[in-house]
Structures are given as structure tokens and as C-alpha cells.
mmCIF file of the N, C-alpha and C atoms, coordinates in Angstrom:
data_MODEL
# 
_entry.id   MODEL 
# 
loop_
_atom_site.group_PDB 
_atom_site.id 
_atom_site.type_symbol 
_atom_site.label_atom_id 
_atom_site.label_alt_id 
_atom_site.label_comp_id 
_atom_site.label_asym_id 
_atom_site.label_entity_id 
_atom_site.label_seq_id 
_atom_site.pdbx_PDB_ins_code 
_atom_site.Cartn_x 
_atom_site.Cartn_y 
_atom_site.Cartn_z 
_atom_site.occupancy 
_atom_site.B_iso_or_equiv 
_atom_site.pdbx_formal_charge 
_atom_site.auth_seq_id 
_atom_site.auth_comp_id 
_atom_site.auth_asym_id 
_atom_site.auth_atom_id 
_atom_site.pdbx_PDB_model_num 
ATOM 1   N N  . UNK A 1 1  ? 106.241 41.680  120.188 1.00 0.00 ? 1  UNK A N  1 
ATOM 2   C CA . UNK A 1 1  ? 106.144 40.145  119.658 1.00 0.00 ? 1  UNK A CA 1 
ATOM 3   C C  . UNK A 1 1  ? 106.101 39.173  121.173 1.00 0.00 ? 1  UNK A C  1 
ATOM 4   N N  . UNK A 1 2  ? 105.972 38.188  120.457 1.00 0.00 ? 2  UNK A N  1 
ATOM 5   C CA . UNK A 1 2  ? 105.513 36.854  121.809 1.00 0.00 ? 2  UNK A CA 1 
ATOM 6   C C  . UNK A 1 2  ? 106.835 36.493  121.961 1.00 0.00 ? 2  UNK A C  1 
ATOM 7   N N  . UNK A 1 3  ? 106.477 35.598  122.822 1.00 0.00 ? 3  UNK A N  1 
ATOM 8   C CA . UNK A 1 3  ? 107.842 34.892  123.254 1.00 0.00 ? 3  UNK A CA 1 
ATOM 9   C C  . UNK A 1 3  ? 108.588 34.081  122.335 1.00 0.00 ? 3  UNK A C  1 
ATOM 10  N N  . UNK A 1 4  ? 107.482 33.215  121.715 1.00 0.00 ? 4  UNK A N  1 
ATOM 11  C CA . UNK A 1 4  ? 108.002 33.013  120.629 1.00 0.00 ? 4  UNK A CA 1 
ATOM 12  C C  . UNK A 1 4  ? 108.750 33.799  119.724 1.00 0.00 ? 4  UNK A C  1 
ATOM 13  N N  . UNK A 1 5  ? 109.149 35.311  119.550 1.00 0.00 ? 5  UNK A N  1 
ATOM 14  C CA . UNK A 1 5  ? 109.552 35.594  118.584 1.00 0.00 ? 5  UNK A CA 1 
ATOM 15  C C  . UNK A 1 5  ? 108.543 35.631  117.071 1.00 0.00 ? 5  UNK A C  1 
ATOM 16  N N  . UNK A 1 6  ? 107.142 35.170  117.474 1.00 0.00 ? 6  UNK A N  1 
ATOM 17  C CA . UNK A 1 6  ? 106.556 35.626  115.899 1.00 0.00 ? 6  UNK A CA 1 
ATOM 18  C C  . UNK A 1 6  ? 105.896 36.774  116.099 1.00 0.00 ? 6  UNK A C  1 
ATOM 19  N N  . UNK A 1 7  ? 105.053 37.437  114.944 1.00 0.00 ? 7  UNK A N  1 
ATOM 20  C CA . UNK A 1 7  ? 104.717 38.553  114.659 1.00 0.00 ? 7  UNK A CA 1 
ATOM 21  C C  . UNK A 1 7  ? 103.803 38.566  114.166 1.00 0.00 ? 7  UNK A C  1 
ATOM 22  N N  . UNK A 1 8  ? 102.321 39.014  114.074 1.00 0.00 ? 8  UNK A N  1 
ATOM 23  C CA . UNK A 1 8  ? 101.274 38.649  113.556 1.00 0.00 ? 8  UNK A CA 1 
ATOM 24  C C  . UNK A 1 8  ? 100.968 39.810  112.660 1.00 0.00 ? 8  UNK A C  1 
ATOM 25  N N  . UNK A 1 9  ? 101.327 39.661  111.416 1.00 0.00 ? 9  UNK A N  1 
ATOM 26  C CA . UNK A 1 9  ? 100.778 40.724  110.254 1.00 0.00 ? 9  UNK A CA 1 
ATOM 27  C C  . UNK A 1 9  ? 99.885  40.166  109.274 1.00 0.00 ? 9  UNK A C  1 
ATOM 28  N N  . UNK A 1 10 ? 99.145  41.282  109.156 1.00 0.00 ? 10 UNK A N  1 
ATOM 29  C CA . UNK A 1 10 ? 97.353  40.881  108.083 1.00 0.00 ? 10 UNK A CA 1 
ATOM 30  C C  . UNK A 1 10 ? 97.245  39.486  108.510 1.00 0.00 ? 10 UNK A C  1 
ATOM 31  N N  . UNK A 1 11 ? 96.401  39.148  109.746 1.00 0.00 ? 11 UNK A N  1 
ATOM 32  C CA . UNK A 1 11 ? 96.518  38.017  110.188 1.00 0.00 ? 11 UNK A CA 1 
ATOM 33  C C  . UNK A 1 11 ? 97.253  36.701  109.759 1.00 0.00 ? 11 UNK A C  1 
ATOM 34  N N  . UNK A 1 12 ? 98.534  36.931  109.517 1.00 0.00 ? 12 UNK A N  1 
ATOM 35  C CA . UNK A 1 12 ? 99.172  35.795  109.342 1.00 0.00 ? 12 UNK A CA 1 
ATOM 36  C C  . UNK A 1 12 ? 100.652 36.245  110.187 1.00 0.00 ? 12 UNK A C  1 
ATOM 37  N N  . UNK A 1 13 ? 100.942 34.865  110.217 1.00 0.00 ? 13 UNK A N  1 
ATOM 38  C CA . UNK A 1 13 ? 102.167 34.878  111.226 1.00 0.00 ? 13 UNK A CA 1 
ATOM 39  C C  . UNK A 1 13 ? 103.322 34.617  110.864 1.00 0.00 ? 13 UNK A C  1 
ATOM 40  N N  . UNK A 1 14 ? 104.616 35.369  111.819 1.00 0.00 ? 14 UNK A N  1 
ATOM 41  C CA . UNK A 1 14 ? 106.049 35.601  111.049 1.00 0.00 ? 14 UNK A CA 1 
ATOM 42  C C  . UNK A 1 14 ? 106.898 35.303  111.840 1.00 0.00 ? 14 UNK A C  1 
ATOM 43  N N  . UNK A 1 15 ? 108.303 34.649  111.758 1.00 0.00 ? 15 UNK A N  1 
ATOM 44  C CA . UNK A 1 15 ? 109.248 34.483  113.226 1.00 0.00 ? 15 UNK A CA 1 
ATOM 45  C C  . UNK A 1 15 ? 109.959 35.873  112.246 1.00 0.00 ? 15 UNK A C  1 
ATOM 46  N N  . UNK A 1 16 ? 109.651 36.567  113.909 1.00 0.00 ? 16 UNK A N  1 
ATOM 47  C CA . UNK A 1 16 ? 110.703 37.853  113.594 1.00 0.00 ? 16 UNK A CA 1 
ATOM 48  C C  . UNK A 1 16 ? 111.891 38.018  112.978 1.00 0.00 ? 16 UNK A C  1 
ATOM 49  N N  . UNK A 1 17 ? 112.448 37.113  113.573 1.00 0.00 ? 17 UNK A N  1 
ATOM 50  C CA . UNK A 1 17 ? 114.474 36.745  113.243 1.00 0.00 ? 17 UNK A CA 1 
ATOM 51  C C  . UNK A 1 17 ? 114.604 36.535  111.781 1.00 0.00 ? 17 UNK A C  1 
ATOM 52  N N  . UNK A 1 18 ? 113.000 35.761  110.841 1.00 0.00 ? 18 UNK A N  1 
ATOM 53  C CA . UNK A 1 18 ? 113.542 35.177  109.796 1.00 0.00 ? 18 UNK A CA 1 
ATOM 54  C C  . UNK A 1 18 ? 112.925 36.802  108.473 1.00 0.00 ? 18 UNK A C  1 
ATOM 55  N N  . UNK A 1 19 ? 112.523 37.454  109.090 1.00 0.00 ? 19 UNK A N  1 
ATOM 56  C CA . UNK A 1 19 ? 112.078 38.602  107.980 1.00 0.00 ? 19 UNK A CA 1 
ATOM 57  C C  . UNK A 1 19 ? 113.711 39.340  107.702 1.00 0.00 ? 19 UNK A C  1 
ATOM 58  N N  . UNK A 1 20 ? 113.344 39.993  106.500 1.00 0.00 ? 20 UNK A N  1 
ATOM 59  C CA . UNK A 1 20 ? 114.264 40.565  106.269 1.00 0.00 ? 20 UNK A CA 1 
ATOM 60  C C  . UNK A 1 20 ? 114.362 41.639  106.846 1.00 0.00 ? 20 UNK A C  1 
ATOM 61  N N  . UNK A 1 21 ? 115.657 42.256  107.213 1.00 0.00 ? 21 UNK A N  1 
ATOM 62  C CA . UNK A 1 21 ? 116.061 43.391  107.911 1.00 0.00 ? 21 UNK A CA 1 
ATOM 63  C C  . UNK A 1 21 ? 115.088 44.680  107.611 1.00 0.00 ? 21 UNK A C  1 
ATOM 64  N N  . UNK A 1 22 ? 115.316 44.961  106.098 1.00 0.00 ? 22 UNK A N  1 
ATOM 65  C CA . UNK A 1 22 ? 113.665 46.101  105.979 1.00 0.00 ? 22 UNK A CA 1 
ATOM 66  C C  . UNK A 1 22 ? 112.462 46.031  106.578 1.00 0.00 ? 22 UNK A C  1 
ATOM 67  N N  . UNK A 1 23 ? 112.165 44.287  106.453 1.00 0.00 ? 23 UNK A N  1 
ATOM 68  C CA . UNK A 1 23 ? 110.657 44.311  107.336 1.00 0.00 ? 23 UNK A CA 1 
ATOM 69  C C  . UNK A 1 23 ? 110.722 44.439  108.441 1.00 0.00 ? 23 UNK A C  1 
ATOM 70  N N  . UNK A 1 24 ? 112.252 43.971  109.258 1.00 0.00 ? 24 UNK A N  1 
ATOM 71  C CA . UNK A 1 24 ? 112.034 44.444  110.134 1.00 0.00 ? 24 UNK A CA 1 
ATOM 72  C C  . UNK A 1 24 ? 112.064 45.567  111.124 1.00 0.00 ? 24 UNK A C  1 
ATOM 73  N N  . UNK A 1 25 ? 112.738 46.508  110.140 1.00 0.00 ? 25 UNK A N  1 
ATOM 74  C CA . UNK A 1 25 ? 112.813 47.858  110.522 1.00 0.00 ? 25 UNK A CA 1 
ATOM 75  C C  . UNK A 1 25 ? 111.371 48.301  110.697 1.00 0.00 ? 25 UNK A C  1 
ATOM 76  N N  . UNK A 1 26 ? 110.800 48.541  108.996 1.00 0.00 ? 26 UNK A N  1 
ATOM 77  C CA . UNK A 1 26 ? 109.262 48.602  109.086 1.00 0.00 ? 26 UNK A CA 1 
ATOM 78  C C  . UNK A 1 26 ? 108.195 48.238  110.018 1.00 0.00 ? 26 UNK A C  1 
ATOM 79  N N  . UNK A 1 27 ? 108.623 46.800  110.766 1.00 0.00 ? 27 UNK A N  1 
ATOM 80  C CA . UNK A 1 27 ? 107.890 46.484  111.865 1.00 0.00 ? 27 UNK A CA 1 
ATOM 81  C C  . UNK A 1 27 ? 107.993 47.601  112.776 1.00 0.00 ? 27 UNK A C  1 
ATOM 82  N N  . UNK A 1 28 ? 108.953 47.261  113.128 1.00 0.00 ? 28 UNK A N  1 
ATOM 83  C CA . UNK A 1 28 ? 109.126 48.570  114.274 1.00 0.00 ? 28 UNK A CA 1 
ATOM 84  C C  . UNK A 1 28 ? 108.701 49.215  114.377 1.00 0.00 ? 28 UNK A C  1 
ATOM 85  N N  . UNK A 1 29 ? 108.938 50.484  113.436 1.00 0.00 ? 29 UNK A N  1 
ATOM 86  C CA . UNK A 1 29 ? 108.981 51.298  112.992 1.00 0.00 ? 29 UNK A CA 1 
ATOM 87  C C  . UNK A 1 29 ? 107.130 51.837  113.125 1.00 0.00 ? 29 UNK A C  1 
ATOM 88  N N  . UNK A 1 30 ? 106.611 50.648  112.439 1.00 0.00 ? 30 UNK A N  1 
ATOM 89  C CA . UNK A 1 30 ? 104.999 50.566  112.450 1.00 0.00 ? 30 UNK A CA 1 
ATOM 90  C C  . UNK A 1 30 ? 104.794 50.786  114.399 1.00 0.00 ? 30 UNK A C  1 
ATOM 91  N N  . UNK A 1 31 ? 105.200 49.517  114.899 1.00 0.00 ? 31 UNK A N  1 
ATOM 92  C CA . UNK A 1 31 ? 104.629 48.817  116.527 1.00 0.00 ? 31 UNK A CA 1 
ATOM 93  C C  . UNK A 1 31 ? 105.129 50.835  116.936 1.00 0.00 ? 31 UNK A C  1 
ATOM 94  N N  . UNK A 1 32 ? 105.993 51.350  116.668 1.00 0.00 ? 32 UNK A N  1 
ATOM 95  C CA . UNK A 1 32 ? 106.242 52.805  117.343 1.00 0.00 ? 32 UNK A CA 1 
ATOM 96  C C  . UNK A 1 32 ? 105.691 54.206  116.867 1.00 0.00 ? 32 UNK A C  1 
ATOM 97  N N  . UNK A 1 33 ? 104.716 54.033  115.978 1.00 0.00 ? 33 UNK A N  1 
ATOM 98  C CA . UNK A 1 33 ? 103.797 54.883  115.546 1.00 0.00 ? 33 UNK A CA 1 
ATOM 99  C C  . UNK A 1 33 ? 102.506 54.461  116.436 1.00 0.00 ? 33 UNK A C  1 
ATOM 100 N N  . UNK A 1 34 ? 102.617 53.106  115.955 1.00 0.00 ? 34 UNK A N  1 
ATOM 101 C CA . UNK A 1 34 ? 100.913 53.141  116.642 1.00 0.00 ? 34 UNK A CA 1 
ATOM 102 C C  . UNK A 1 34 ? 101.048 53.184  118.073 1.00 0.00 ? 34 UNK A C  1 
ATOM 103 N N  . UNK A 1 35 ? 102.753 53.206  118.787 1.00 0.00 ? 35 UNK A N  1 
ATOM 104 C CA . UNK A 1 35 ? 102.508 53.643  120.315 1.00 0.00 ? 35 UNK A CA 1 
ATOM 105 C C  . UNK A 1 35 ? 102.041 55.079  120.133 1.00 0.00 ? 35 UNK A C  1 
ATOM 106 N N  . UNK A 1 36 ? 102.880 56.054  119.372 1.00 0.00 ? 36 UNK A N  1 
ATOM 107 C CA . UNK A 1 36 ? 103.025 57.378  119.274 1.00 0.00 ? 36 UNK A CA 1 
ATOM 108 C C  . UNK A 1 36 ? 101.249 58.192  119.204 1.00 0.00 ? 36 UNK A C  1 
ATOM 109 N N  . UNK A 1 37 ? 101.124 57.008  118.325 1.00 0.00 ? 37 UNK A N  1 
ATOM 110 C CA . UNK A 1 37 ? 99.406  57.698  118.381 1.00 0.00 ? 37 UNK A CA 1 
ATOM 111 C C  . UNK A 1 37 ? 98.811  57.307  119.216 1.00 0.00 ? 37 UNK A C  1 
ATOM 112 N N  . UNK A 1 38 ? 98.428  56.300  119.957 1.00 0.00 ? 38 UNK A N  1 
ATOM 113 C CA . UNK A 1 38 ? 98.477  56.127  121.431 1.00 0.00 ? 38 UNK A CA 1 
ATOM 114 C C  . UNK A 1 38 ? 98.047  57.170  122.362 1.00 0.00 ? 38 UNK A C  1 
ATOM 115 N N  . UNK A 1 39 ? 99.232  57.188  122.792 1.00 0.00 ? 39 UNK A N  1 
ATOM 116 C CA . UNK A 1 39 ? 99.780  58.416  123.403 1.00 0.00 ? 39 UNK A CA 1 
ATOM 117 C C  . UNK A 1 39 ? 99.182  59.590  123.065 1.00 0.00 ? 39 UNK A C  1 
ATOM 118 N N  . UNK A 1 40 ? 99.539  60.281  121.915 1.00 0.00 ? 40 UNK A N  1 
ATOM 119 C CA . UNK A 1 40 ? 98.497  61.139  121.259 1.00 0.00 ? 40 UNK A CA 1 
ATOM 120 C C  . UNK A 1 40 ? 97.042  61.379  121.579 1.00 0.00 ? 40 UNK A C  1 
ATOM 121 N N  . UNK A 1 41 ? 96.553  60.450  121.306 1.00 0.00 ? 41 UNK A N  1 
ATOM 122 C CA . UNK A 1 41 ? 94.976  60.018  121.502 1.00 0.00 ? 41 UNK A CA 1 
ATOM 123 C C  . UNK A 1 41 ? 94.773  60.494  123.138 1.00 0.00 ? 41 UNK A C  1 
ATOM 124 N N  . UNK A 1 42 ? 95.497  60.157  123.758 1.00 0.00 ? 42 UNK A N  1 
ATOM 125 C CA . UNK A 1 42 ? 95.019  60.078  125.138 1.00 0.00 ? 42 UNK A CA 1 
ATOM 126 C C  . UNK A 1 42 ? 95.384  61.537  125.073 1.00 0.00 ? 42 UNK A C  1 
ATOM 127 N N  . UNK A 1 43 ? 96.784  62.217  125.200 1.00 0.00 ? 43 UNK A N  1 
ATOM 128 C CA . UNK A 1 43 ? 96.704  63.185  125.397 1.00 0.00 ? 43 UNK A CA 1 
ATOM 129 C C  . UNK A 1 43 ? 95.657  64.387  124.849 1.00 0.00 ? 43 UNK A C  1 
ATOM 130 N N  . UNK A 1 44 ? 95.284  63.889  123.808 1.00 0.00 ? 44 UNK A N  1 
ATOM 131 C CA . UNK A 1 44 ? 93.920  64.779  123.007 1.00 0.00 ? 44 UNK A CA 1 
ATOM 132 C C  . UNK A 1 44 ? 92.760  64.717  123.809 1.00 0.00 ? 44 UNK A C  1 
ATOM 133 N N  . UNK A 1 45 ? 92.496  63.523  124.188 1.00 0.00 ? 45 UNK A N  1 
ATOM 134 C CA . UNK A 1 45 ? 91.306  63.888  125.761 1.00 0.00 ? 45 UNK A CA 1 
ATOM 135 C C  . UNK A 1 45 ? 91.762  64.161  126.710 1.00 0.00 ? 45 UNK A C  1 
ATOM 136 N N  . UNK A 1 46 ? 92.640  63.947  127.237 1.00 0.00 ? 46 UNK A N  1 
ATOM 137 C CA . UNK A 1 46 ? 93.057  64.838  128.438 1.00 0.00 ? 46 UNK A CA 1 
ATOM 138 C C  . UNK A 1 46 ? 93.282  66.468  128.115 1.00 0.00 ? 46 UNK A C  1 
ATOM 139 N N  . UNK A 1 47 ? 93.496  66.671  127.077 1.00 0.00 ? 47 UNK A N  1 
ATOM 140 C CA . UNK A 1 47 ? 93.389  68.067  127.106 1.00 0.00 ? 47 UNK A CA 1 
ATOM 141 C C  . UNK A 1 47 ? 92.395  68.658  126.473 1.00 0.00 ? 47 UNK A C  1 
ATOM 142 N N  . UNK A 1 48 ? 90.880  67.901  126.117 1.00 0.00 ? 48 UNK A N  1 
ATOM 143 C CA . UNK A 1 48 ? 89.548  68.300  125.673 1.00 0.00 ? 48 UNK A CA 1 
ATOM 144 C C  . UNK A 1 48 ? 89.209  68.261  127.054 1.00 0.00 ? 48 UNK A C  1 
ATOM 145 N N  . UNK A 1 49 ? 89.246  67.290  127.652 1.00 0.00 ? 49 UNK A N  1 
ATOM 146 C CA . UNK A 1 49 ? 88.819  67.360  129.804 1.00 0.00 ? 49 UNK A CA 1 
ATOM 147 C C  . UNK A 1 49 ? 89.409  68.703  129.768 1.00 0.00 ? 49 UNK A C  1 
ATOM 148 N N  . UNK A 1 50 ? 90.035  68.851  130.308 1.00 0.00 ? 50 UNK A N  1 
ATOM 149 C CA . UNK A 1 50 ? 90.976  70.082  130.507 1.00 0.00 ? 50 UNK A CA 1 
ATOM 150 C C  . UNK A 1 50 ? 89.820  71.445  130.189 1.00 0.00 ? 50 UNK A C  1 
ATOM 151 N N  . UNK A 1 51 ? 90.336  71.429  128.303 1.00 0.00 ? 51 UNK A N  1 
ATOM 152 C CA . UNK A 1 51 ? 89.460  72.758  127.962 1.00 0.00 ? 51 UNK A CA 1 
ATOM 153 C C  . UNK A 1 51 ? 87.936  72.468  128.271 1.00 0.00 ? 51 UNK A C  1 
ATOM 154 N N  . UNK A 1 52 ? 87.059  71.178  128.677 1.00 0.00 ? 52 UNK A N  1 
ATOM 155 C CA . UNK A 1 52 ? 85.901  71.961  129.130 1.00 0.00 ? 52 UNK A CA 1 
ATOM 156 C C  . UNK A 1 52 ? 86.005  72.095  130.523 1.00 0.00 ? 52 UNK A C  1 
ATOM 157 N N  . UNK A 1 53 ? 86.802  71.747  131.315 1.00 0.00 ? 53 UNK A N  1 
ATOM 158 C CA . UNK A 1 53 ? 87.236  72.500  132.713 1.00 0.00 ? 53 UNK A CA 1 
ATOM 159 C C  . UNK A 1 53 ? 86.961  73.802  132.942 1.00 0.00 ? 53 UNK A C  1 
ATOM 160 N N  . UNK A 1 54 ? 88.213  74.170  131.945 1.00 0.00 ? 54 UNK A N  1 
ATOM 161 C CA . UNK A 1 54 ? 88.177  76.134  131.764 1.00 0.00 ? 54 UNK A CA 1 
ATOM 162 C C  . UNK A 1 54 ? 86.900  76.662  131.293 1.00 0.00 ? 54 UNK A C  1 
ATOM 163 N N  . UNK A 1 55 ? 86.532  76.035  130.469 1.00 0.00 ? 55 UNK A N  1 
ATOM 164 C CA . UNK A 1 55 ? 85.620  76.781  129.551 1.00 0.00 ? 55 UNK A CA 1 
ATOM 165 C C  . UNK A 1 55 ? 84.300  76.976  130.452 1.00 0.00 ? 55 UNK A C  1 
ATOM 166 N N  . UNK A 1 56 ? 83.823  75.809  131.911 1.00 0.00 ? 56 UNK A N  1 
ATOM 167 C CA . UNK A 1 56 ? 82.900  75.442  132.558 1.00 0.00 ? 56 UNK A CA 1 
ATOM 168 C C  . UNK A 1 56 ? 82.968  76.746  133.808 1.00 0.00 ? 56 UNK A C  1 
ATOM 169 N N  . UNK A 1 57 ? 84.597  76.948  134.008 1.00 0.00 ? 57 UNK A N  1 
ATOM 170 C CA . UNK A 1 57 ? 84.853  77.999  135.101 1.00 0.00 ? 57 UNK A CA 1 
ATOM 171 C C  . UNK A 1 57 ? 84.655  78.853  134.125 1.00 0.00 ? 57 UNK A C  1 
ATOM 172 N N  . UNK A 1 58 ? 85.038  79.011  133.058 1.00 0.00 ? 58 UNK A N  1 
ATOM 173 C CA . UNK A 1 58 ? 85.443  80.853  132.487 1.00 0.00 ? 58 UNK A CA 1 
ATOM 174 C C  . UNK A 1 58 ? 83.446  80.861  132.811 1.00 0.00 ? 58 UNK A C  1 
ATOM 175 N N  . UNK A 1 59 ? 82.412  80.088  132.055 1.00 0.00 ? 59 UNK A N  1 
ATOM 176 C CA . UNK A 1 59 ? 81.098  80.894  132.201 1.00 0.00 ? 59 UNK A CA 1 
ATOM 177 C C  . UNK A 1 59 ? 80.830  80.281  133.275 1.00 0.00 ? 59 UNK A C  1 
ATOM 178 N N  . UNK A 1 60 ? 80.975  80.451  134.231 1.00 0.00 ? 60 UNK A N  1 
ATOM 179 C CA . UNK A 1 60 ? 80.447  80.311  136.068 1.00 0.00 ? 60 UNK A CA 1 
ATOM 180 C C  . UNK A 1 60 ? 81.007  81.773  136.234 1.00 0.00 ? 60 UNK A C  1 
ATOM 181 N N  . UNK A 1 61 ? 82.523  81.938  136.133 1.00 0.00 ? 61 UNK A N  1 
ATOM 182 C CA . UNK A 1 61 ? 82.844  83.235  136.124 1.00 0.00 ? 61 UNK A CA 1 
ATOM 183 C C  . UNK A 1 61 ? 81.956  84.141  135.949 1.00 0.00 ? 61 UNK A C  1 
ATOM 184 N N  . UNK A 1 62 ? 81.691  84.179  134.400 1.00 0.00 ? 62 UNK A N  1 
ATOM 185 C CA . UNK A 1 62 ? 81.208  85.497  133.781 1.00 0.00 ? 62 UNK A CA 1 
ATOM 186 C C  . UNK A 1 62 ? 79.839  85.505  134.159 1.00 0.00 ? 62 UNK A C  1 
ATOM 187 N N  . UNK A 1 63 ? 79.179  84.658  134.388 1.00 0.00 ? 63 UNK A N  1 
ATOM 188 C CA . UNK A 1 63 ? 77.770  84.553  135.078 1.00 0.00 ? 63 UNK A CA 1 
ATOM 189 C C  . UNK A 1 63 ? 77.580  85.269  136.584 1.00 0.00 ? 63 UNK A C  1 
ATOM 190 N N  . UNK A 1 64 ? 78.825  85.830  136.740 1.00 0.00 ? 64 UNK A N  1 
ATOM 191 C CA . UNK A 1 64 ? 78.566  86.234  138.141 1.00 0.00 ? 64 UNK A CA 1 
ATOM 192 C C  . UNK A 1 64 ? 78.835  87.749  137.995 1.00 0.00 ? 64 UNK A C  1 
ATOM 193 N N  . UNK A 1 65 ? 79.037  87.917  136.463 1.00 0.00 ? 65 UNK A N  1 
ATOM 194 C CA . UNK A 1 65 ? 79.042  89.602  136.496 1.00 0.00 ? 65 UNK A CA 1 
ATOM 195 C C  . UNK A 1 65 ? 78.122  89.820  135.689 1.00 0.00 ? 65 UNK A C  1 
ATOM 196 N N  . UNK A 1 66 ? 77.552  90.611  134.753 1.00 0.00 ? 66 UNK A N  1 
ATOM 197 C CA . UNK A 1 66 ? 76.757  90.967  133.989 1.00 0.00 ? 66 UNK A CA 1 
ATOM 198 C C  . UNK A 1 66 ? 77.389  91.480  132.634 1.00 0.00 ? 66 UNK A C  1 
ATOM 199 N N  . UNK A 1 67 ? 77.230  91.229  131.433 1.00 0.00 ? 67 UNK A N  1 
ATOM 200 C CA . UNK A 1 67 ? 78.290  91.328  130.357 1.00 0.00 ? 67 UNK A CA 1 
ATOM 201 C C  . UNK A 1 67 ? 78.160  92.931  129.389 1.00 0.00 ? 67 UNK A C  1 
ATOM 202 N N  . UNK A 1 68 ? 79.025  93.443  129.330 1.00 0.00 ? 68 UNK A N  1 
ATOM 203 C CA . UNK A 1 68 ? 79.128  94.937  128.919 1.00 0.00 ? 68 UNK A CA 1 
ATOM 204 C C  . UNK A 1 68 ? 77.899  95.767  128.424 1.00 0.00 ? 68 UNK A C  1 
ATOM 205 N N  . UNK A 1 69 ? 77.376  94.514  127.570 1.00 0.00 ? 69 UNK A N  1 
ATOM 206 C CA . UNK A 1 69 ? 76.348  94.923  126.682 1.00 0.00 ? 69 UNK A CA 1 
ATOM 207 C C  . UNK A 1 69 ? 75.130  94.846  128.150 1.00 0.00 ? 69 UNK A C  1 
ATOM 208 N N  . UNK A 1 70 ? 75.385  94.340  128.938 1.00 0.00 ? 70 UNK A N  1 
ATOM 209 C CA . UNK A 1 70 ? 73.898  94.248  129.483 1.00 0.00 ? 70 UNK A CA 1 
ATOM 210 C C  . UNK A 1 70 ? 73.943  95.317  130.296 1.00 0.00 ? 70 UNK A C  1 
ATOM 211 N N  . UNK A 1 71 ? 75.083  96.498  130.675 1.00 0.00 ? 71 UNK A N  1 
ATOM 212 C CA . UNK A 1 71 ? 75.493  97.505  131.959 1.00 0.00 ? 71 UNK A CA 1 
ATOM 213 C C  . UNK A 1 71 ? 74.224  98.482  131.246 1.00 0.00 ? 71 UNK A C  1 
ATOM 214 N N  . UNK A 1 72 ? 73.863  99.309  131.644 1.00 0.00 ? 72 UNK A N  1 
ATOM 215 C CA . UNK A 1 72 ? 73.760  101.120 131.538 1.00 0.00 ? 72 UNK A CA 1 
ATOM 216 C C  . UNK A 1 72 ? 74.703  101.873 130.860 1.00 0.00 ? 72 UNK A C  1 
ATOM 217 N N  . UNK A 1 73 ? 74.275  102.677 130.231 1.00 0.00 ? 73 UNK A N  1 
ATOM 218 C CA . UNK A 1 73 ? 75.707  103.860 129.653 1.00 0.00 ? 73 UNK A CA 1 
ATOM 219 C C  . UNK A 1 73 ? 76.163  103.856 130.582 1.00 0.00 ? 73 UNK A C  1 
ATOM 220 N N  . UNK A 1 74 ? 75.850  104.787 131.808 1.00 0.00 ? 74 UNK A N  1 
ATOM 221 C CA . UNK A 1 74 ? 76.738  105.305 132.756 1.00 0.00 ? 74 UNK A CA 1 
ATOM 222 C C  . UNK A 1 74 ? 77.653  104.075 133.561 1.00 0.00 ? 74 UNK A C  1 
ATOM 223 N N  . UNK A 1 75 ? 77.601  102.708 133.793 1.00 0.00 ? 75 UNK A N  1 
ATOM 224 C CA . UNK A 1 75 ? 77.889  102.069 134.073 1.00 0.00 ? 75 UNK A CA 1 
ATOM 225 C C  . UNK A 1 75 ? 78.808  101.490 132.963 1.00 0.00 ? 75 UNK A C  1 
ATOM 226 N N  . UNK A 1 76 ? 78.468  101.167 131.804 1.00 0.00 ? 76 UNK A N  1 
ATOM 227 C CA . UNK A 1 76 ? 79.380  100.654 130.941 1.00 0.00 ? 76 UNK A CA 1 
ATOM 228 C C  . UNK A 1 76 ? 80.494  101.745 130.533 1.00 0.00 ? 76 UNK A C  1 
ATOM 229 N N  . UNK A 1 77 ? 80.404  103.204 130.747 1.00 0.00 ? 77 UNK A N  1 
ATOM 230 C CA . UNK A 1 77 ? 81.332  104.302 130.855 1.00 0.00 ? 77 UNK A CA 1 
ATOM 231 C C  . UNK A 1 77 ? 82.208  104.167 131.875 1.00 0.00 ? 77 UNK A C  1 
ATOM 232 N N  . UNK A 1 78 ? 81.880  103.936 133.318 1.00 0.00 ? 78 UNK A N  1 
ATOM 233 C CA . UNK A 1 78 ? 82.805  103.596 133.863 1.00 0.00 ? 78 UNK A CA 1 
ATOM 234 C C  . UNK A 1 78 ? 83.143  102.150 133.752 1.00 0.00 ? 78 UNK A C  1 
ATOM 235 N N  . UNK A 1 79 ? 83.007  101.097 133.427 1.00 0.00 ? 79 UNK A N  1 
ATOM 236 C CA . UNK A 1 79 ? 83.684  99.855  133.527 1.00 0.00 ? 79 UNK A CA 1 
ATOM 237 C C  . UNK A 1 79 ? 84.843  100.320 132.250 1.00 0.00 ? 79 UNK A C  1 
ATOM 238 N N  . UNK A 1 80 ? 84.792  101.214 131.412 1.00 0.00 ? 80 UNK A N  1 
ATOM 239 C CA . UNK A 1 80 ? 85.980  101.362 130.685 1.00 0.00 ? 80 UNK A CA 1 
ATOM 240 C C  . UNK A 1 80 ? 86.803  101.897 131.101 1.00 0.00 ? 80 UNK A C  1 
ATOM 241 N N  . UNK A 1 81 ? 86.428  103.019 131.604 1.00 0.00 ? 81 UNK A N  1 
ATOM 242 C CA . UNK A 1 81 ? 87.329  104.435 132.665 1.00 0.00 ? 81 UNK A CA 1 
ATOM 243 C C  . UNK A 1 81 ? 88.295  104.574 133.323 1.00 0.00 ? 81 UNK A C  1 
# 
């Protein structure tokens, strides 16, 4: 809300105190939902970035050792053993 307690809804300005109780509650709920959605979006970006780091690290670690299919038969048996 701005300093003069007006809010913009669908390109129209309203005095918050003049709105019905139900309208004020709905408006406040919508503000809360927008904030939560923004927080979730940021969290999703953080999780996606972390996932990329772990995927890259895993790829680098696995590149240093041959995959089981690339081992010779005796090496594969020893690796399982």
C-alpha cells in the first residue's frame, strides 16, 4: 500500500480503508500469495543452480573412472566382487 493508503487493482485506484472487509482480506491474501510465489520462484532458481553444480561435479568425478561397461571382463568381476 502506498503512503496515502490507496491500492491499485486492475489499473484502478482504491482507498484501502474504504474497501469492504472482505475486499481488504482478499487483497491482503493476494499480496501474501504473490510474495510466496516470488519466494518459491527464487527457491526454485537456487535449487536448479545447486542441481547443476552437483550434476557437473558428478560428471567430472565419473569421467575420472571408467564405467562398468568399459571395464574388461576380469576387471568387471573384480569390481563387483
